[in-house]
GULOMI-779061 format. One record per residue (C-alpha): chain; x, y, z; residue in one letter. Coordinates in Angstrom, 1 decimal. Example, Ala and Ser with C-alpha at 12.3 -4.5 7.8 and 13.67 -1.06 7.14 Angstrom:
BEGIN
- tinu:px:py:pz:zagu
- A:12.3:-4.5:7.8:A
- A:13.7:-1.1:7.1:S
This chain:
BEGIN
- tinu:px:py:pz:zagu
- A:-0.1:0.1:0.0:M
- A:1.2:3.5:-0.6:T
- A:1.0:5.8:2.4:P
- A:-1.3:8.8:2.6:G
- A:-4.1:7.4:0.2:V
- A:-7.4:7.5:1.6:R
- A:-9.5:4.4:1.9:G
- A:-13.3:5.1:1.7:A
- A:-14.5:6.4:-1.7:V
- A:-18.2:6.1:-1.9:F
- A:-21.3:5.3:0.0:L
- A:-24.5:3.4:-1.1:V
- A:-27.2:4.8:1.2:A
- A:-28.7:3.1:4.1:L
- A:-32.3:2.1:3.1:A
- A:-35.5:2.7:5.2:A
- A:-37.4:-0.3:4.1:A
- A:-37.3:-3.6:2.2:F
- A:-37.3:-3.3:-1.6:A
- A:-39.0:-5.7:-4.1:P
- A:-36.9:-8.1:-6.1:A
- A:-35.3:-6.4:-9.2:C
- A:-36.8:-7.5:-12.4:A
- A:-33.9:-8.2:-14.7:S
- A:-33.9:-9.1:-18.3:P
- A:-30.9:-11.3:-17.5:D
- A:-31.5:-15.1:-17.1:A
- A:-29.8:-14.7:-13.9:E
- A:-32.3:-12.7:-11.9:T
- A:-33.4:-12.7:-8.3:A
- A:-36.7:-14.2:-9.3:E
- A:-37.6:-17.4:-7.5:G
- A:-35.4:-16.8:-4.4:E
- A:-37.1:-17.4:-1.1:Q
- A:-36.6:-14.4:1.1:D
- A:-36.9:-16.3:4.4:I
- A:-33.9:-16.0:6.6:T
- A:-33.1:-19.4:8.1:T
- A:-31.4:-20.5:11.3:D
- A:-29.1:-22.7:9.2:A
- A:-26.0:-21.1:10.5:L
- A:-25.5:-21.1:14.3:R
- A:-22.4:-19.1:14.7:S
- A:-19.9:-16.8:13.1:K
- A:-17.4:-19.7:12.7:K
- A:-20.0:-21.9:10.9:E
- A:-20.5:-18.8:8.6:L
- A:-16.9:-18.7:7.7:F
- A:-16.6:-22.5:7.4:D
- A:-18.8:-22.3:4.4:Q
- A:-17.1:-23.3:1.0:E
- A:-18.8:-20.4:-0.7:M
- A:-21.2:-17.5:0.2:L
- A:-23.3:-15.4:-2.1:F
- A:-23.7:-11.8:-1.5:V
- A:-26.4:-9.9:-3.4:R
- A:-27.2:-6.2:-3.4:V
- A:-30.7:-6.0:-4.7:R
- A:-32.9:-3.1:-5.6:G
- A:-30.1:-0.5:-6.2:W
- A:-31.1:2.0:-8.8:G
- A:-27.7:2.7:-10.4:G
- A:-25.4:1.0:-12.9:D
- A:-23.3:-1.6:-11.1:P
- A:-20.3:-0.8:-13.2:D
- A:-20.3:2.7:-11.7:A
- A:-19.7:1.4:-8.1:L
- A:-15.9:1.2:-8.6:R
- A:-15.7:4.9:-9.9:D
- A:-18.3:6.8:-7.9:A
- A:-16.9:9.4:-5.5:R
- A:-20.0:10.9:-4.1:D
- A:-22.6:9.4:-1.7:A
- A:-25.2:7.7:-3.7:L
- A:-28.9:7.4:-2.8:R
- A:-30.4:5.3:-5.5:L
- A:-33.5:3.3:-4.5:G
- A:-33.9:1.3:-1.4:S
- A:-31.3:-1.5:-1.7:P
- A:-31.2:-4.8:0.2:E
- A:-28.3:-6.8:1.3:L
- A:-28.8:-10.6:1.0:L
- A:-26.4:-13.3:2.1:L
- A:-26.7:-16.9:1.1:Y
- A:-25.0:-20.2:1.5:K
- A:-24.0:-21.3:-2.0:A
- A:-22.2:-24.0:-3.9:S
- A:-18.6:-23.2:-5.1:A
- A:-19.2:-25.4:-8.1:R
- A:-22.2:-23.5:-9.4:S
- A:-21.9:-22.4:-13.0:N
- A:-24.3:-19.6:-12.7:E
- A:-22.7:-16.0:-12.3:H
- A:-25.6:-14.9:-9.9:C
- A:-27.2:-18.2:-8.8:P
- A:-31.0:-18.3:-8.5:T
- A:-31.2:-21.8:-7.0:S
- A:-29.4:-24.1:-4.6:G
- A:-28.8:-21.1:-2.3:N
- A:-30.0:-20.8:1.5:T
- A:-30.7:-17.3:2.5:L
- A:-29.1:-16.8:6.0:V
- A:-29.3:-12.9:6.4:Y
- A:-31.1:-9.9:4.9:K
- A:-31.1:-6.4:5.7:T
- A:-31.8:-3.0:4.3:S
- A:-29.8:-1.2:7.0:A
- A:-26.4:-1.2:5.4:F
- A:-23.9:0.9:3.5:T
- A:-21.4:-0.1:1.0:L
- A:-18.2:1.7:0.0:R
- A:-15.0:0.8:-1.8:T
- A:-12.1:0.1:0.4:S
- A:-8.3:-0.4:0.4:G
- A:-5.6:2.1:-0.5:N
- A:-3.5:1.1:-3.6:L
- A:-6.3:-1.0:-5.0:T
- A:-9.2:1.6:-4.3:N
- A:-10.9:2.5:-7.4:G
- A:-9.3:-0.2:-9.6:T
- A:-11.6:-1.7:-12.2:P
- A:-12.4:-4.6:-9.8:K
- A:-12.6:-2.7:-6.4:S
- A:-12.8:-4.1:-2.9:S
- A:-15.8:-3.2:-0.8:Y
- A:-16.7:-2.8:2.9:K
- A:-20.4:-3.5:3.9:V
- A:-21.3:-1.8:7.3:T
- A:-24.3:-3.2:8.9:L
- A:-26.0:-0.2:10.6:E
- A:-28.7:-1.8:12.7:D
- A:-27.0:-2.6:16.1:K
- A:-29.9:-5.0:16.8:D
- A:-29.9:-6.9:13.6:D
- A:-26.1:-7.6:12.9:R
- A:-24.9:-10.9:11.5:L
- A:-23.5:-12.7:14.5:F
- A:-22.7:-9.3:16.1:G
- A:-20.4:-8.2:13.2:M
- A:-20.5:-4.5:12.3:K
- A:-18.8:-4.9:8.9:S
- A:-18.1:-7.4:6.1:L
- A:-14.9:-7.0:4.1:N
- A:-15.2:-8.1:0.5:L
- A:-11.6:-8.0:-0.9:K
- A:-11.1:-8.3:-4.8:S
- A:-7.7:-10.0:-4.5:M
- A:-6.5:-7.4:-7.1:W
- A:-2.9:-8.3:-6.9:N
- A:-3.3:-12.0:-6.3:D
- A:-3.6:-14.0:-9.6:V
- A:-4.0:-17.3:-7.7:S
- A:-7.0:-16.0:-5.7:Q
- A:-5.7:-18.0:-2.7:M
- A:-2.9:-16.2:-1.0:R
- A:-4.8:-14.5:1.7:E
- A:-6.8:-17.8:2.3:G
- A:-3.7:-19.7:2.8:I
- A:-2.2:-16.9:5.1:A
- A:-5.2:-16.9:7.6:W
- A:-5.2:-20.7:7.8:R
- A:-1.5:-20.7:8.6:L
- A:-2.0:-18.1:11.3:F
- A:-4.6:-20.2:12.9:A
- A:-2.3:-23.3:12.8:Q
- A:0.5:-21.1:14.4:A
- A:-1.7:-20.1:17.4:G
- A:-1.9:-16.5:16.2:V
- A:-5.2:-14.5:16.8:V
- A:-6.4:-13.5:13.4:A
- A:-9.5:-12.9:11.3:P
- A:-11.7:-15.7:9.8:L
- A:-11.8:-16.1:6.0:H
- A:-14.0:-17.6:3.4:T
- A:-15.0:-16.8:-0.3:Y
- A:-18.0:-15.0:-1.7:A
- A:-19.5:-14.3:-5.1:K
- A:-20.9:-10.8:-5.4:L
- A:-23.8:-9.6:-7.6:C
- A:-25.6:-6.3:-7.9:V
- A:-29.1:-5.9:-9.3:D
- A:-29.2:-2.4:-10.7:G
- A:-29.9:-0.5:-13.8:K
- A:-28.2:0.2:-17.2:K
- A:-29.5:2.7:-19.6:N
- A:-32.8:2.8:-17.5:G
- A:-33.4:-0.9:-17.7:Q
- A:-32.9:-3.6:-14.9:P
- A:-29.7:-5.1:-15.1:F
- A:-27.8:-7.7:-13.0:T
- A:-24.0:-7.6:-12.7:K
- A:-21.7:-10.5:-11.6:Y
- A:-18.9:-8.5:-9.7:M
- A:-16.8:-11.5:-9.3:G
- A:-15.2:-13.7:-6.7:L
- A:-14.2:-12.0:-3.4:Y
- A:-12.4:-13.0:-0.2:S
- A:-14.7:-12.4:2.8:L
- A:-12.6:-11.3:5.8:I
- A:-13.9:-11.1:9.3:E
- A:-13.8:-7.5:10.6:Q
- A:-11.6:-6.9:13.5:V
- A:-14.0:-5.1:15.9:D
- A:-15.7:-5.5:19.3:K
- A:-17.3:-8.7:18.0:A
- A:-14.1:-10.0:17.0:F
- A:-12.6:-9.2:20.5:A
- A:-15.5:-10.9:22.3:K
- A:-14.9:-14.1:20.4:D
- A:-11.1:-13.9:20.8:A
- A:-10.8:-12.7:24.4:F
- A:-14.3:-13.4:26.0:G
- A:-17.0:-11.2:27.0:K
- A:-15.4:-10.0:30.1:K
- A:-12.5:-8.6:28.0:N
- A:-14.2:-7.2:24.9:D
- A:-14.5:-3.6:26.2:G
- A:-10.9:-2.7:25.7:G
- A:-9.1:-0.4:23.2:N
- A:-8.5:-1.6:19.6:L
- A:-6.0:0.4:17.6:Y
- A:-5.4:0.1:13.9:K
- A:-2.1:1.2:12.4:A
- A:-1.9:3.5:9.2:Y
- A:0.5:5.7:7.6:W
- A:-1.1:9.1:7.1:P
- A:1.2:11.9:5.9:D
- A:-0.5:14.6:7.8:D
- A:-0.2:12.8:11.2:D
- A:2.7:10.8:12.7:L
- A:3.5:9.1:9.4:G
- A:4.2:5.3:9.6:P
- A:3.0:3.3:12.6:A
- A:6.5:2.3:13.9:T
- A:5.6:2.1:17.6:L
- A:8.5:4.5:18.1:G
- A:8.8:6.3:21.3:Y
- A:7.8:10.0:21.4:R
- A:8.2:12.6:24.0:A
- A:8.0:16.3:24.3:S
- A:9.0:18.6:27.1:N
- A:9.2:15.6:29.4:G
- A:5.7:14.4:28.5:D
- A:5.5:10.9:26.9:D
- A:1.8:10.3:27.6:G
- A:-1.0:9.4:25.1:G
- A:-1.4:12.7:23.5:K
- A:2.0:12.2:21.8:Q
- A:0.3:9.6:19.7:Y
- A:-2.9:11.4:18.5:K
- A:-1.6:14.6:16.9:K
- A:-4.7:14.8:14.6:N
- A:-7.9:15.9:16.4:A
- A:-9.9:13.6:14.0:N
- A:-9.5:10.0:15.1:V
- A:-10.0:8.7:11.5:D
- A:-6.9:10.7:10.4:E
- A:-4.5:9.5:12.8:R
- A:-1.6:7.0:12.5:T
- A:-2.9:5.0:15.4:Y
- A:-6.8:5.1:15.1:Q
- A:-8.9:4.0:18.1:L
- A:-11.6:1.7:16.7:K
- A:-13.5:1.0:19.9:T
- A:-14.6:3.4:22.8:N
- A:-14.3:6.1:20.2:D
- A:-17.7:7.5:20.3:K
- A:-18.7:10.8:22.0:R
- A:-20.7:9.1:24.8:D
- A:-17.9:6.6:25.5:D
- A:-15.7:7.2:28.6:D
- A:-13.2:9.9:27.8:P
- A:-10.7:8.2:30.2:A
- A:-10.5:5.3:27.7:H
- A:-9.7:7.9:24.8:Q
- A:-6.6:9.3:26.2:T
- A:-4.2:6.8:24.4:Y
- A:-2.3:6.4:27.6:D
- A:-2.5:2.7:27.4:D
- A:-0.8:2.8:23.9:L
- A:1.8:5.2:25.4:A
- A:2.5:2.6:28.2:T
- A:3.1:-0.1:25.7:L
- A:5.4:2.0:23.6:I
- A:7.4:3.1:26.5:R
- A:7.9:-0.6:27.6:V
- A:8.9:-2.0:24.4:I
- A:11.4:0.9:23.7:N
- A:13.0:0.1:27.1:G
- A:12.1:3.4:28.8:V
- A:10.9:1.6:31.9:T
- A:13.7:-1.1:32.1:T
- A:16.2:-0.4:35.0:P
- A:19.9:-0.7:34.5:G
- A:22.6:0.3:32.0:D
- A:20.6:1.9:29.0:P
- A:23.2:0.4:26.6:A
- A:22.4:-3.2:27.8:A
- A:18.8:-2.7:28.8:R
- A:17.4:-4.7:25.9:F
- A:19.7:-7.7:26.5:A
- A:18.9:-7.8:30.1:S
- A:16.6:-10.3:31.9:P
- A:14.5:-7.4:33.0:A
- A:13.5:-6.4:29.6:Y
- A:11.4:-9.5:28.7:P
- A:9.8:-9.5:32.1:K
- A:8.7:-5.9:31.6:A
- A:7.5:-6.5:28.0:V
- A:5.4:-9.6:28.9:E
- A:3.6:-7.7:31.7:E
- A:1.9:-5.5:29.0:V
- A:2.2:-7.5:25.8:F
- A:1.8:-11.1:24.4:N
- A:5.3:-11.0:23.0:A
- A:5.4:-15.0:22.2:K
- A:2.3:-14.7:20.0:Q
- A:3.9:-11.7:18.3:F
- A:7.2:-13.5:17.8:L
- A:5.1:-16.4:16.2:R
- A:3.4:-13.7:13.9:W
- A:6.8:-12.4:13.0:A
- A:8.2:-15.9:12.1:A
- A:5.2:-16.8:10.0:L
- A:5.1:-13.2:8.4:N
- A:8.7:-13.5:7.5:A
- A:8.2:-17.0:5.9:L
- A:5.4:-15.7:3.8:M
- A:7.3:-12.8:2.6:G
- A:4.4:-10.6:3.7:A
- A:5.8:-7.2:3.4:W
- A:2.8:-4.8:3.4:D
- A:2.6:-4.6:7.3:N
- A:5.0:-3.7:10.0:Y
- A:7.8:-5.5:8.4:W
- A:8.1:-2.8:5.6:S
- A:5.4:-0.2:5.3:T
- A:5.0:-0.1:8.5:P
- A:1.2:-0.1:8.9:A
- A:-1.6:-2.6:8.4:N
- A:-1.9:-4.2:11.8:Y
- A:-4.0:-4.0:14.9:Y
- A:-3.1:-4.0:18.7:V
- A:-5.9:-4.8:21.2:Y
- A:-5.6:-3.8:24.9:N
- A:-7.9:-6.5:26.5:S
- A:-6.4:-5.8:30.0:G
- A:-5.7:-8.8:32.2:K
- A:-8.1:-11.6:32.6:K
- A:-11.6:-10.4:34.0:D
- A:-9.9:-7.0:34.7:G
- A:-12.9:-5.0:33.4:G
- A:-12.1:-1.2:33.3:D
- A:-8.7:-1.7:34.7:A
- A:-7.4:-2.2:31.2:F
- A:-6.2:1.5:31.1:M
- A:-4.2:1.2:34.2:A
- A:-3.0:-2.2:33.6:K
- A:-3.0:-2.7:29.9:P
- A:-2.3:-6.0:28.2:Y
- A:-1.9:-6.0:24.3:F
- A:-2.2:-8.6:21.7:T
- A:-0.9:-8.2:18.1:W
- A:-3.5:-8.9:15.4:I
- A:-2.4:-9.3:11.8:P
- A:-4.3:-7.8:8.8:W
- A:-4.3:-7.6:4.9:D
- A:-2.4:-10.6:3.5:Y
- A:-3.0:-10.5:-0.3:D
- A:0.6:-9.3:-1.1:N
- A:2.5:-12.4:0.1:T
- A:4.1:-15.6:-1.3:F
- A:6.2:-13.9:-3.9:G
- A:4.3:-11.0:-5.0:I
- A:7.0:-8.4:-5.7:D
- A:6.7:-4.9:-7.2:F
- A:10.3:-3.7:-6.6:H
- A:12.3:-6.7:-7.4:E
- A:12.8:-7.0:-3.7:A
- A:13.6:-10.7:-3.7:G
- A:11.3:-11.6:-0.8:W
- A:12.0:-15.4:-1.3:A
- A:15.6:-14.9:0.0:T
- A:14.9:-12.0:2.3:A
- A:16.6:-11.9:5.7:S
- A:14.6:-13.3:8.6:V
- A:16.5:-11.2:11.3:S
- A:17.1:-7.9:9.5:D
- A:13.7:-7.0:8.0:F
- A:13.9:-4.9:4.8:S
- A:12.2:-1.9:3.5:K
- A:9.7:-2.5:0.8:Y
- A:12.4:-2.4:-1.8:D
- A:14.2:-5.3:-0.1:G
- A:17.5:-3.6:-0.5:R
- A:18.0:-1.8:2.8:S
- A:17.4:-2.4:6.5:S
- A:14.2:-1.2:8.0:N
- A:15.1:-2.2:11.7:M
- A:16.0:1.2:12.9:K
- A:12.3:2.0:12.2:D
- A:10.9:-1.1:13.8:L
- A:11.6:-0.9:17.5:P
- A:9.4:-3.7:18.5:L
- A:11.2:-6.1:16.3:L
- A:14.7:-4.7:16.7:A
- A:14.5:-4.6:20.5:H
- A:12.9:-8.1:20.9:L
- A:15.6:-9.5:18.8:F
- A:18.3:-8.0:20.8:E
- A:17.3:-10.1:23.7:N
- A:18.5:-13.7:23.7:D
- A:15.2:-14.9:25.4:A
- A:13.0:-13.4:22.8:F
- A:15.3:-14.1:19.8:F
- A:15.8:-17.9:20.9:G
- A:11.9:-18.2:20.9:Y
- A:11.7:-16.6:17.6:Y
- A:14.2:-19.0:16.1:L
- A:12.5:-22.0:17.6:D
- A:9.2:-20.9:16.3:A
- A:10.6:-20.1:12.9:L
- A:12.3:-23.4:12.6:E
- A:9.2:-25.4:13.8:H
- A:7.1:-23.6:11.2:M
- A:9.6:-24.0:8.5:N
- A:9.7:-27.7:9.1:D
- A:5.9:-28.3:9.4:T
- A:3.8:-25.4:8.2:L
- A:6.0:-23.9:5.5:F
- A:6.6:-26.9:3.2:T
- A:5.5:-27.6:-0.3:V
- A:3.5:-30.5:0.9:D
- A:1.6:-28.5:3.6:H
- A:1.0:-25.4:1.7:V
- A:0.3:-27.3:-1.4:G
- A:-2.4:-29.2:0.4:G
- A:-4.0:-26.0:1.3:L
- A:-3.7:-24.8:-2.3:V
- A:-5.4:-28.0:-3.6:R
- A:-8.3:-27.5:-1.0:A
- A:-8.8:-24.0:-1.8:L
- A:-8.6:-24.4:-5.6:R
- A:-11.8:-26.5:-5.4:G
- A:-13.4:-23.5:-4.0:R
- A:-12.4:-20.6:-6.1:V
- A:-11.8:-22.3:-9.5:E
- A:-15.3:-22.1:-11.0:T
- A:-16.2:-18.6:-9.7:A
- A:-12.9:-17.2:-10.8:A
- A:-13.3:-18.6:-14.4:F
- A:-16.7:-17.1:-14.6:L
- A:-15.2:-13.7:-14.4:E
- A:-13.3:-14.2:-17.8:G
- A:-15.8:-16.2:-19.9:N
- A:-16.9:-13.1:-21.8:F
- A:-13.6:-12.4:-23.4:G
- A:-10.3:-10.9:-22.4:D
- A:-9.9:-9.0:-20.0:P
- A:-12.3:-10.5:-17.6:A
- A:-15.8:-8.6:-17.6:H
- A:-15.6:-8.0:-14.0:T
- A:-12.5:-5.9:-14.3:G
- A:-10.1:-8.3:-12.9:R
- A:-6.6:-7.6:-14.2:Q
- A:-5.7:-11.4:-14.8:F
- A:-7.1:-13.5:-17.5:T
- A:-8.3:-16.9:-17.1:N
- A:-5.2:-18.4:-18.6:D
- A:-3.0:-16.4:-16.2:E
- A:-5.1:-17.7:-13.3:V
- A:-4.8:-21.3:-14.4:A
- A:-1.1:-21.1:-15.3:R
- A:0.1:-19.1:-12.4:H
- A:-2.5:-19.6:-9.6:G
- A:-3.2:-23.4:-10.2:F
- A:0.1:-24.5:-11.9:E
- A:2.6:-22.2:-10.2:H
- A:4.2:-20.6:-13.2:H
- A:5.9:-17.3:-12.7:E
- A:4.2:-14.2:-13.8:L
- A:5.7:-11.0:-15.2:R
- A:3.8:-7.8:-16.2:R
- A:5.5:-4.4:-16.3:G
- A:7.2:-3.9:-13.0:G
- A:5.4:-6.8:-11.4:T
- A:7.0:-10.1:-10.8:F
- A:5.1:-12.9:-9.1:I
- A:6.5:-16.3:-8.2:L
- A:4.0:-19.2:-8.1:G
- A:2.9:-19.9:-4.6:V
- A:4.7:-23.4:-4.4:E
- A:7.7:-22.3:-6.2:H
- A:8.1:-19.4:-3.7:F
- A:7.6:-21.8:-0.8:V
- A:10.3:-24.2:-2.2:R
- A:12.8:-21.2:-2.5:I
- A:11.8:-19.6:0.8:R
- A:12.0:-22.8:2.9:H
- A:15.6:-23.7:1.8:D
- A:16.8:-20.0:2.3:S
- A:15.3:-19.8:5.8:V
- A:16.8:-23.0:6.8:A
- A:20.3:-21.8:5.9:R
- A:19.6:-18.5:7.6:Q
- A:18.5:-20.3:10.9:I
- A:21.7:-22.5:11.0:A
- A:23.8:-19.4:10.6:R
- A:21.9:-17.3:13.2:L
- A:22.1:-20.2:15.8:R
- A:25.9:-20.3:15.4:R
- A:26.3:-16.5:15.5:E
- A:24.0:-16.0:18.6:R
- A:24.9:-19.3:20.4:S
- A:21.3:-20.3:20.5:L
- A:21.0:-24.0:19.8:P
- A:17.7:-25.6:18.7:R
- A:15.3:-25.7:21.6:G
- A:17.2:-23.2:23.6:S
- A:13.9:-21.2:24.4:S
- A:12.5:-24.3:26.2:G
- A:9.1:-23.6:24.5:A
- A:7.0:-26.5:23.0:T
- A:5.5:-26.3:19.5:F
- A:3.2:-26.3:18.0:P
- A:2.0:-23.5:20.3:A
- A:-1.6:-22.8:21.4:A
- A:-2.8:-19.4:21.8:R
- A:-2.0:-18.2:25.2:E
- A:-4.7:-17.4:27.8:D
- A:-4.9:-13.9:29.1:L
- A:-2.8:-13.4:32.2:P
- A:-4.5:-12.5:35.5:R
């Protein structure tokens, strides 16, 4: 992502009442659907376990092709949002049969999302569910990602499954076909928008599922890179005239324009004490060693440093994230940009409102389509260092701007854990056999819907930048893809090169740091840690 680019582009209006089905001349209309919400899905997990969902916007009065380009708020008709269980093998663009309706609302907004991909011919969308009493399993939003840079249509799906297997708190993922019933030249028209990744929103509902209802009221921060605030979200220490409190990390008065954006407890009627950013300031002081006693030159290597960090931060889960992130070559996050991540202060277990005075943060990853060999700068992510993280160009160190990584890596206890986690994942999760198995499983889910995007000629009628031939050759057969300044390794090809490179790097680092295998004493695979009391 490029810094400073704004995310939201347009809004499809919240409707006041249900609208009738759109009568379309297309064979693939909404006619015959049974608009009866069922209780077929009992949980959010069951929703994301579906092999394919079908999202339909019905009764919108505009041209569906204009959605990706609109810049102003649109109030056209009274649209409905309908969500169905669907078959991944359906050959219908907008299937009219074989679906089970699981959710319907007219209280929603729809806008384009993303930074670099915002406004591209096949845009990503965020659906916000406005009725607090009628949300889908408590979710405030649904993220429909177009996978614009991912010719395989599977990279993010693989990443989220690997994070779950590595014991990292992360969003759930599935796939969805998106259709819009609108109008073209004044006539009803149904548009197949294409195959999308459906990503769980990281919000209060997410926090409740991940940390329990007694710890879901904490502060959730999302990291950005706005040019008119603090710049990249490095977690660097800031102090002015002896003040290193929370106000140092919220320069902009508008929370939506900040580097660290508070996503919970952010309304006017919320407790102002929760909006001070003092908890974030505490985390940043600790990870930068400000509170660590002893010689400042040796504070990060001292035994006191990990003790102080683990009092306020789940460092072991962060190090597992860092290990898997490095394996996947996932540069569009703290590693390189740095942005595109969340930190959540849940407080200690059953701590209630004490989370401000006694914070406890957990790292939550976000946005994983630029992984497994996607390279815009010939950065060489397949052979990149696992101990000296690079800038996005891959040719210079970024560690001086990444204090959370740099300082943890200076400590042998933390770095030993990182190496043990990295080696275990490289031996078990990041192999051609394991990742190849995920590819084969996901291919059966995406293949039909992806090919339906390109059956009206070249390029795909949905605006996807890749042809069906490229999807098949690169995505499913793992050939390399070159286009202009973009170079993409096939997923399995990337894994093979990366796996061998990492194995060599681990052996060298163990010799240099005198940290033999198992020196951390940790057991892998690791489960997600409980909150400390």
